[in-house]
MDAnalysis code that builds the backbone (N, CA, C; Angstrom):
import MDAnalysis as mda
import numpy as np

u = mda.Universe.empty(522, n_residues=174, atom_resindex=np.repeat(np.arange(174), 3), trajectory=True)
u.add_TopologyAttr("name", ["N", "CA", "C"] * 174)
u.add_TopologyAttr("resid", np.arange(1, 175))
u.add_TopologyAttr("resname", ["MET", "ASP", "VAL", "PHE", "ASP", "THR", "ALA", "LEU", "GLU", "VAL", "ILE", "ASP", "LEU", "ARG", "SER", "PHE", "SER", "ASN", "LEU", "TRP", "TYR", "TRP", "ILE", "MET", "LEU", "ALA", "VAL", "LEU", "TRP", "SER", "SER", "VAL", "SER", "HIS", "TRP", "SER", "LEU", "GLY", "VAL", "PRO", "HIS", "ASP", "MET", "VAL", "GLN", "ARG", "ALA", "ARG", "ARG", "GLU", "GLY", "GLY", "GLN", "ALA", "LEU", "GLY", "ASP", "VAL", "GLU", "ASP", "LEU", "VAL", "ARG", "ILE", "ASN", "VAL", "ASN", "ARG", "ILE", "LEU", "HIS", "ILE", "MET", "ASP", "SER", "GLY", "ALA", "MET", "ALA", "VAL", "VAL", "GLY", "LEU", "ALA", "ALA", "PHE", "TRP", "LEU", "THR", "THR", "LEU", "ILE", "VAL", "LEU", "GLY", "PHE", "TYR", "TYR", "ASP", "VAL", "GLU", "PHE", "ALA", "GLN", "ALA", "LEU", "VAL", "LEU", "LEU", "LEU", "GLY", "PRO", "LEU", "SER", "LEU", "VAL", "VAL", "TRP", "VAL", "SER", "VAL", "ARG", "GLU", "SER", "ARG", "ARG", "ILE", "ALA", "ALA", "GLY", "ALA", "SER", "THR", "GLY", "GLU", "ALA", "LEU", "LEU", "ARG", "ARG", "LEU", "THR", "VAL", "HIS", "ARG", "ARG", "VAL", "LEU", "GLN", "VAL", "ILE", "GLY", "MET", "ILE", "SER", "ILE", "ALA", "VAL", "THR", "ALA", "PHE", "TYR", "GLY", "THR", "TRP", "GLN", "ASN", "ILE", "ARG", "VAL", "SER", "ILE", "LEU", "TYR"])
u.atoms.positions = np.array([
    [30.547, -20.865, 28.941],
    [29.989, -19.529, 27.832],
    [30.278, -19.953, 26.803],
    [31.227, -20.994, 26.422],
    [31.446, -21.096, 25.403],
    [31.072, -21.594, 24.311],
    [29.476, -22.385, 24.756],
    [28.775, -23.052, 23.931],
    [28.222, -21.770, 23.801],
    [27.797, -20.923, 24.164],
    [26.566, -19.600, 23.963],
    [27.480, -19.418, 23.114],
    [27.958, -18.458, 23.128],
    [29.139, -17.577, 21.798],
    [29.512, -18.515, 20.630],
    [29.913, -19.719, 20.741],
    [29.743, -20.776, 19.127],
    [28.116, -20.691, 18.710],
    [27.747, -20.738, 19.696],
    [26.202, -20.605, 18.869],
    [25.740, -19.701, 18.625],
    [25.855, -18.348, 19.336],
    [25.782, -16.928, 18.131],
    [26.487, -16.626, 17.444],
    [27.938, -17.721, 17.327],
    [28.902, -17.012, 15.827],
    [28.377, -17.835, 14.922],
    [27.562, -18.888, 15.440],
    [27.323, -20.346, 13.920],
    [25.897, -19.408, 13.469],
    [25.316, -18.981, 14.475],
    [23.537, -18.261, 14.075],
    [23.273, -17.075, 13.721],
    [23.602, -16.859, 12.375],
    [23.757, -14.958, 12.264],
    [22.396, -14.573, 12.651],
    [22.732, -13.527, 13.884],
    [21.898, -13.078, 14.570],
    [20.896, -11.918, 13.655],
    [21.569, -11.459, 12.477],
    [21.181, -10.056, 11.698],
    [20.044, -10.181, 11.180],
    [19.641, -9.125, 11.035],
    [18.180, -9.257, 10.031],
    [17.732, -9.903, 8.928],
    [18.731, -9.664, 7.857],
    [18.930, -10.262, 6.496],
    [19.313, -11.355, 6.123],
    [19.965, -12.290, 7.297],
    [20.243, -13.160, 6.913],
    [19.399, -13.598, 8.275],
    [18.683, -13.645, 8.378],
    [17.763, -14.425, 9.374],
    [16.455, -15.340, 8.637],
    [16.730, -16.189, 8.263],
    [16.073, -16.834, 8.607],
    [14.575, -16.751, 8.817],
    [14.069, -16.228, 9.867],
    [12.630, -15.817, 10.251],
    [12.144, -14.427, 9.737],
    [12.844, -13.740, 9.065],
    [13.084, -12.836, 8.495],
    [12.085, -12.858, 7.448],
    [12.797, -13.609, 6.908],
    [12.110, -14.342, 5.328],
    [10.673, -14.822, 5.593],
    [10.910, -15.578, 6.319],
    [9.679, -16.542, 6.237],
    [8.407, -15.293, 7.260],
    [8.978, -14.756, 7.711],
    [7.764, -13.713, 8.084],
    [7.667, -12.592, 6.908],
    [8.264, -12.160, 5.690],
    [8.100, -11.482, 4.851],
    [7.446, -12.265, 3.750],
    [7.580, -13.531, 3.565],
    [6.067, -14.405, 3.138],
    [5.294, -14.102, 3.159],
    [5.006, -14.524, 4.364],
    [3.822, -14.604, 5.050],
    [3.223, -13.144, 5.403],
    [3.864, -12.201, 6.073],
    [3.186, -10.477, 5.290],
    [2.382, -10.576, 4.156],
    [3.159, -11.082, 3.344],
    [2.371, -10.734, 1.413],
    [1.487, -11.828, 1.149],
    [1.893, -12.595, 1.542],
    [0.611, -13.828, 1.276],
    [-0.869, -12.626, 2.437],
    [-0.477, -13.285, 3.347],
    [-2.117, -12.539, 4.035],
    [-2.574, -11.242, 3.574],
    [-1.377, -10.456, 3.049],
    [-2.258, -9.184, 2.404],
    [-2.884, -9.390, 1.170],
    [-2.350, -10.034, 0.425],
    [-2.789, -10.339, -0.959],
    [-3.966, -11.147, -1.020],
    [-4.268, -12.002, 0.061],
    [-5.462, -12.412, 0.383],
    [-6.213, -12.186, 1.370],
    [-6.057, -11.552, 1.866],
    [-7.705, -10.553, 2.936],
    [-7.525, -8.959, 2.046],
    [-7.864, -8.727, 1.113],
    [-8.017, -7.331, 0.513],
    [-9.140, -6.922, 1.176],
    [-9.117, -5.658, 1.911],
    [-10.068, -5.231, 2.351],
    [-10.862, -6.409, 3.602],
    [-10.184, -7.037, 4.075],
    [-10.633, -7.672, 5.284],
    [-11.994, -8.701, 4.775],
    [-11.697, -9.344, 3.041],
    [-12.616, -10.059, 2.546],
    [-11.111, -11.232, 2.320],
    [-11.385, -12.921, 2.592],
    [-10.462, -13.245, 1.663],
    [-11.359, -13.860, 0.313],
    [-10.133, -14.113, -0.470],
    [-10.389, -14.045, -1.661],
    [-10.672, -15.311, -1.884],
    [-11.451, -16.699, -1.795],
    [-11.686, -17.689, -1.789],
    [-13.086, -17.377, -1.415],
    [-13.710, -16.291, -0.777],
    [-14.958, -15.941, -0.823],
    [-15.071, -14.692, -2.072],
    [-14.357, -14.114, -2.854],
    [-15.282, -13.334, -3.696],
    [-14.951, -14.871, -4.679],
    [-13.964, -15.519, -4.798],
    [-13.982, -16.664, -6.233],
    [-15.393, -17.298, -5.869],
    [-15.794, -17.735, -4.999],
    [-17.101, -18.244, -4.750],
    [-18.675, -17.445, -4.773],
    [-18.744, -16.316, -4.647],
    [-19.231, -15.450, -5.266],
    [-19.298, -15.544, -6.245],
    [-18.070, -15.272, -6.748],
    [-18.062, -15.216, -8.170],
    [-19.101, -16.337, -8.845],
    [-19.024, -17.821, -8.543],
    [-19.414, -18.830, -9.334],
    [-20.781, -19.301, -8.828],
    [-21.380, -19.082, -7.751],
    [-22.244, -19.389, -6.872],
    [-23.115, -18.249, -7.213],
    [-22.831, -16.900, -6.488],
    [-24.209, -15.893, -5.836],
    [-24.919, -16.467, -4.937],
    [-25.938, -15.136, -4.939],
    [-26.895, -16.045, -4.244],
    [-26.299, -15.070, -2.285],
    [-26.388, -15.832, -1.287],
    [-25.655, -16.084, -0.717],
    [-24.590, -15.696, 0.068],
    [-23.908, -16.572, -1.001],
    [-22.903, -15.858, -1.007],
    [-22.145, -14.975, -1.387],
    [-22.385, -14.548, -2.267],
    [-22.535, -12.805, -2.598],
    [-22.839, -11.499, -1.692],
    [-24.025, -12.191, -0.983],
    [-24.559, -11.700, -0.321],
    [-23.544, -11.239, 1.335],
    [-23.049, -12.456, 1.620],
    [-22.265, -12.566, 2.495],
    [-20.633, -12.003, 2.244],
    [-20.496, -11.510, 0.631],
    [-18.860, -10.824, 0.493],
    [-19.733, -9.339, 0.629],
    [-20.843, -9.154, 0.312],
    [-21.509, -7.658, -0.002],
    [-21.228, -7.277, 1.777],
    [-21.944, -8.508, 2.756],
    [-22.009, -8.139, 4.075],
    [-20.476, -7.507, 4.590],
    [-20.183, -8.055, 4.546],
    [-18.366, -8.884, 5.099],
    [-17.234, -7.313, 4.197],
    [-17.720, -6.528, 2.807],
    [-16.756, -5.560, 2.518],
    [-17.627, -4.359, 3.025],
    [-19.408, -4.649, 3.064],
    [-19.411, -2.969, 3.904],
    [-19.143, -2.567, 5.685],
    [-19.303, -4.243, 6.371],
    [-18.903, -4.173, 7.532],
    [-16.906, -3.395, 7.563],
    [-16.171, -3.960, 6.634],
    [-14.785, -3.698, 6.701],
    [-14.628, -2.288, 6.185],
    [-15.246, -2.284, 5.063],
    [-15.105, -0.693, 4.633],
    [-15.851, 0.880, 5.090],
    [-16.889, -0.003, 6.264],
    [-17.339, 1.140, 7.326],
    [-15.828, 1.791, 8.187],
    [-15.466, 0.298, 8.912],
    [-14.745, 0.623, 10.059],
    [-13.459, 0.767, 8.955],
    [-12.857, 0.989, 8.085],
    [-11.612, 1.391, 8.077],
    [-12.299, 3.184, 7.802],
    [-13.498, 3.375, 7.135],
    [-13.464, 4.785, 7.276],
    [-13.960, 5.128, 8.178],
    [-14.505, 4.785, 9.008],
    [-14.522, 5.711, 9.999],
    [-13.473, 5.619, 11.360],
    [-12.518, 4.502, 11.014],
    [-11.201, 4.969, 11.906],
    [-9.948, 6.080, 10.798],
    [-10.515, 6.001, 9.777],
    [-9.689, 7.428, 9.103],
    [-9.971, 8.295, 9.358],
    [-11.958, 8.324, 9.493],
    [-12.326, 9.412, 9.724],
    [-12.443, 10.036, 10.997],
    [-11.999, 9.331, 11.724],
    [-12.070, 10.054, 12.923],
    [-11.108, 10.469, 13.582],
    [-9.576, 9.607, 13.169],
    [-8.951, 10.535, 13.646],
    [-7.099, 9.908, 12.449],
    [-7.301, 10.221, 11.585],
    [-6.372, 10.030, 9.999],
    [-5.499, 11.029, 10.465],
    [-5.385, 12.345, 11.437],
    [-4.425, 13.057, 11.168],
    [-3.459, 12.399, 11.784],
    [-4.505, 11.876, 13.244],
    [-3.115, 11.274, 14.135],
    [-2.228, 10.553, 13.679],
    [-2.987, 9.311, 12.786],
    [-2.114, 8.242, 12.055],
    [-1.532, 8.574, 11.531],
    [-1.928, 9.488, 10.729],
    [-1.150, 9.572, 9.701],
    [0.649, 10.657, 10.328],
    [0.725, 10.630, 11.046],
    [0.802, 11.893, 11.976],
    [2.609, 10.369, 12.970],
    [1.192, 10.009, 13.191],
    [1.999, 8.798, 14.141],
    [2.932, 7.875, 13.038],
    [2.149, 7.057, 12.202],
    [3.079, 6.275, 10.786],
    [3.854, 8.213, 10.396],
    [4.465, 8.136, 10.187],
    [4.575, 8.934, 9.278],
    [5.656, 9.427, 10.257],
    [5.562, 10.479, 11.683],
    [6.764, 10.017, 12.479],
    [7.668, 8.705, 13.107],
    [7.390, 7.628, 12.982],
    [7.579, 5.993, 13.115],
    [8.543, 5.839, 12.302],
    [8.146, 5.791, 10.773],
    [8.469, 5.611, 9.282],
    [9.673, 6.476, 9.277],
    [9.768, 7.427, 9.549],
    [11.135, 8.677, 9.432],
    [11.919, 8.092, 10.190],
    [11.660, 7.794, 11.638],
    [13.006, 7.307, 12.242],
    [13.540, 6.076, 12.313],
    [13.005, 5.280, 11.623],
    [13.273, 4.077, 11.197],
    [14.091, 4.097, 9.965],
    [13.682, 5.400, 9.167],
    [13.888, 5.572, 7.286],
    [15.647, 5.824, 8.237],
    [15.956, 7.094, 8.772],
    [16.386, 7.786, 10.212],
    [18.285, 6.657, 10.578],
    [17.294, 5.820, 11.663],
    [18.160, 4.478, 11.676],
    [18.690, 3.660, 10.987],
    [18.395, 3.532, 10.342],
    [18.118, 2.612, 9.444],
    [19.248, 3.213, 7.897],
    [18.989, 3.695, 7.235],
    [20.058, 4.130, 6.392],
    [21.148, 5.648, 6.383],
    [20.659, 6.386, 7.504],
    [21.979, 7.387, 8.214],
    [22.731, 6.682, 9.312],
    [21.655, 6.286, 10.165],
    [22.989, 5.605, 11.303],
    [23.449, 3.836, 11.255],
    [22.982, 3.248, 9.928],
    [22.897, 1.585, 9.136],
    [22.731, 1.301, 10.428],
    [21.476, 1.126, 10.986],
    [21.057, -0.030, 11.842],
    [20.608, -1.142, 11.066],
    [20.779, -2.264, 11.010],
    [20.191, -3.100, 10.069],
    [18.686, -3.920, 10.151],
    [18.465, -3.923, 11.561],
    [16.958, -4.066, 12.165],
    [15.960, -2.979, 11.257],
    [16.618, -1.561, 11.540],
    [15.522, -0.023, 10.714],
    [15.157, -0.534, 9.513],
    [16.855, -1.306, 8.751],
    [16.557, -1.318, 7.166],
    [15.321, -2.099, 6.961],
    [15.271, -3.422, 8.053],
    [14.380, -4.315, 7.731],
    [13.262, -3.852, 8.218],
    [13.163, -3.802, 9.380],
    [11.148, -3.001, 8.891],
    [10.846, -1.693, 7.912],
    [11.886, -1.039, 7.861],
    [11.288, -0.291, 6.977],
    [11.193, -0.767, 5.455],
    [11.452, -2.139, 5.375],
    [11.059, -2.316, 4.216],
    [10.063, -3.337, 4.086],
    [9.954, -3.672, 5.195],
    [8.527, -4.266, 5.538],
    [7.544, -3.112, 5.741],
    [7.500, -2.225, 6.385],
    [6.416, -1.053, 6.977],
    [6.605, -0.286, 6.011],
    [7.171, 0.173, 4.910],
    [7.093, 1.733, 3.840],
    [6.386, 0.778, 3.027],
    [6.569, -0.294, 2.519],
    [5.040, -0.663, 1.427],
    [3.943, -1.175, 2.073],
    [3.978, -1.086, 3.675],
    [2.480, -1.735, 3.970],
    [1.818, -0.316, 4.072],
    [2.591, 1.109, 4.203],
    [2.005, 2.878, 4.480],
    [1.253, 2.603, 3.098],
    [1.598, 1.712, 1.952],
    [1.401, 2.186, 0.736],
    [0.203, 1.344, 0.368],
    [-0.172, -0.084, 1.183],
    [-1.151, -0.766, 0.879],
    [-2.272, -0.164, 1.988],
    [-2.247, 0.562, 2.486],
    [-3.343, 1.078, 3.975],
    [-3.313, 2.182, 3.069],
    [-2.899, 3.362, 2.202],
    [-3.135, 4.255, 1.884],
    [-4.169, 3.477, 0.221],
    [-3.300, 2.851, -0.416],
    [-4.693, 1.788, -1.461],
    [-6.079, 1.410, -0.854],
    [-5.907, 1.248, 0.227],
    [-7.099, 0.230, 0.931],
    [-7.877, 1.318, 1.563],
    [-8.043, 2.392, 1.874],
    [-8.373, 3.399, 2.116],
    [-9.389, 4.192, 0.398],
    [-8.087, 4.824, -0.023],
    [-8.993, 4.837, -1.575],
    [-9.729, 3.716, -1.944],
    [-9.424, 2.556, -1.870],
    [-10.715, 1.667, -2.817],
    [-11.807, 1.551, -1.240],
    [-11.994, 1.944, -0.520],
    [-12.444, 1.728, 0.351],
    [-14.043, 2.884, 0.255],
    [-13.019, 4.297, -0.137],
    [-14.220, 5.448, -0.700],
    [-14.619, 5.168, -1.860],
    [-13.922, 4.225, -2.560],
    [-14.913, 4.047, -4.012],
    [-15.876, 3.251, -3.707],
    [-15.294, 1.996, -2.919],
    [-16.462, 0.993, -2.651],
    [-18.041, 2.381, -2.041],
    [-17.672, 2.546, -1.201],
    [-18.517, 3.614, -0.282],
    [-19.438, 4.335, -1.350],
    [-18.716, 5.317, -2.125],
    [-19.052, 6.061, -3.202],
    [-20.591, 5.567, -4.128],
    [-19.796, 4.264, -4.370],
    [-20.775, 3.982, -5.784],
    [-20.713, 2.444, -5.743],
    [-20.041, 1.564, -6.126],
    [-20.232, 0.321, -6.739],
    [-19.558, -0.605, -5.649],
    [-21.001, -0.955, -5.185],
    [-20.646, -2.313, -3.838],
    [-21.424, -3.046, -3.665],
    [-22.220, -3.329, -5.081],
    [-22.719, -4.840, -4.756],
    [-22.339, -5.430, -6.297],
    [-23.068, -6.499, -6.096],
    [-22.344, -7.429, -7.772],
    [-21.853, -7.836, -7.828],
    [-21.347, -7.716, -9.277],
    [-19.984, -8.002, -10.067],
    [-19.745, -6.534, -9.961],
    [-19.913, -5.684, -10.011],
    [-18.956, -4.426, -9.923],
    [-18.387, -4.467, -8.724],
    [-18.723, -5.348, -7.156],
    [-18.162, -4.944, -6.010],
    [-17.181, -6.109, -6.239],
    [-17.559, -7.092, -6.597],
    [-15.999, -8.425, -6.954],
    [-14.900, -8.069, -8.268],
    [-15.480, -7.113, -8.921],
    [-14.431, -6.404, -10.132],
    [-13.276, -6.424, -8.964],
    [-14.342, -4.975, -8.350],
    [-13.155, -3.687, -7.682],
    [-12.377, -4.956, -6.557],
    [-12.742, -5.595, -5.790],
    [-12.168, -6.452, -5.409],
    [-10.857, -7.061, -5.358],
    [-11.519, -7.964, -6.415],
    [-9.987, -8.609, -7.778],
    [-8.940, -7.437, -8.490],
    [-9.357, -6.157, -8.309],
    [-8.730, -5.309, -8.926],
    [-7.107, -5.557, -8.315],
    [-8.331, -4.654, -6.874],
    [-7.655, -4.279, -6.008],
    [-6.666, -5.276, -5.424],
    [-6.600, -6.237, -5.498],
    [-6.174, -7.416, -5.046],
    [-5.449, -8.068, -6.023],
    [-4.911, -7.272, -7.433],
    [-4.119, -7.178, -8.464],
    [-3.166, -6.070, -7.532],
    [-3.482, -5.395, -7.236],
    [-2.786, -4.306, -6.786],
    [-2.092, -4.351, -6.571],
    [-2.373, -5.130, -5.038],
    [-1.781, -5.315, -3.478],
    [-0.672, -6.296, -4.178],
    [-1.041, -7.542, -4.856],
    [-0.273, -8.295, -5.455],
    [1.559, -7.481, -6.105],
    [0.939, -6.445, -6.705],
    [1.913, -5.539, -7.453],
    [3.102, -5.104, -6.543],
    [2.633, -4.552, -5.271],
    [2.773, -3.650, -4.646],
    [3.920, -4.735, -3.508],
    [2.967, -5.866, -3.246],
    [4.096, -7.486, -2.577],
    [5.055, -7.932, -3.633],
    [5.003, -7.864, -4.819],
    [5.827, -8.227, -5.810],
    [7.119, -7.659, -5.426],
    [6.742, -6.490, -5.883],
    [7.853, -4.821, -5.736],
    [8.504, -4.998, -4.355],
    [7.770, -5.271, -3.439],
    [8.087, -4.803, -2.313],
    [9.222, -6.272, -1.585],
    [8.426, -7.307, -2.488],
    [9.932, -8.909, -2.403],
    [10.922, -9.038, -2.783],
    [10.353, -8.159, -4.007],
    [11.862, -8.079, -5.327],
    [12.968, -6.446, -4.307],
    [12.413, -5.816, -4.310],
    [13.424, -5.033, -3.296],
    [14.142, -5.678, -2.582],
    [13.670, -6.551, -1.545],
    [13.955, -6.425, 0.019],
    [15.070, -7.915, -0.568],
    [14.353, -7.986, -1.180],
    [15.519, -9.551, -1.555],
    [17.006, -8.878, -1.924],
    [16.567, -7.786, -3.172],
    [17.965, -7.050, -3.237],
    [18.478, -6.289, -2.307],
    [17.955, -5.907, -2.027],
    [18.564, -5.667, -1.154],
    [19.519, -6.380, 0.887],
    [18.897, -7.394, 1.133],
    [19.056, -8.422, 1.643],
    [20.113, -8.881, 1.176],
    [20.312, -9.589, 0.009],
    [21.280, -10.109, -0.610],
    [22.502, -8.661, -0.620],
    [22.235, -7.972, -1.280],
    [23.893, -6.960, -1.305],
    [24.152, -6.761, -0.093],
    [23.369, -6.474, 1.259],
    [23.330, -6.169, 2.743],
    [24.222, -7.417, 3.260],
    [23.853, -8.397, 2.791],
    [24.550, -10.049, 3.104],
    [26.508, -9.913, 2.857],
    [26.119, -9.386, 1.717],
    [27.561, -9.596, 0.786],
    [28.187, -9.022, 1.356],
    [27.886, -6.810, 1.771],
    [28.454, -5.814, 2.031],
    [29.241, -6.260, 3.787],
    [27.961, -6.896, 4.386],
    [28.580, -7.460, 5.628],
    [28.772, -8.744, 5.669],
    [29.917, -9.261, 5.154],
    [30.070, -10.686, 5.310],
    [30.685, -11.153, 6.634],
    [31.035, -12.188, 6.581],
    [32.092, -12.542, 8.070],
    [33.182, -12.505, 7.595],
    [33.805, -12.319, 6.213],
    [34.609, -12.483, 6.815],
    [35.889, -10.739, 7.051],
    [35.126, -9.996, 6.992],
    [35.042, -8.355, 6.898],
    [35.510, -8.257, 9.389],
])
């Protein structure tokens, strides 16, 4: 068991010092900003360039995803919001009151994602109410993507600063 203990001492299994956490953070925000409302950004660019069938494909995909999002929210929003609030509050208490680093890491991932869900539902309602075709739809998708990117940039910056501070605070010297 000496080899196993030595390996665990060399490989730090805490969240903020683990390379896999940072890879997951990068992949998460890359995916969120690429797939706004379930539509990949390259399809939006192609629809803007070519129009025609490409634009029709984007409109169909947006219609399907917006209807799906709104159906989920209209049929079970109270349960979804209640469960999300319960789990996020539980993680916040575990992470920042009881100082559980894994819970802190999850809060820094899931907290901003709850904001992304709220922004996406709001944008889905706007699209369903009006601008759901042509250039207006492409503009809405582009603005929505930029909002998601700003949320992601702020989230990554806050996570990086907090993770660095946490790694310095919980040093191997203590």
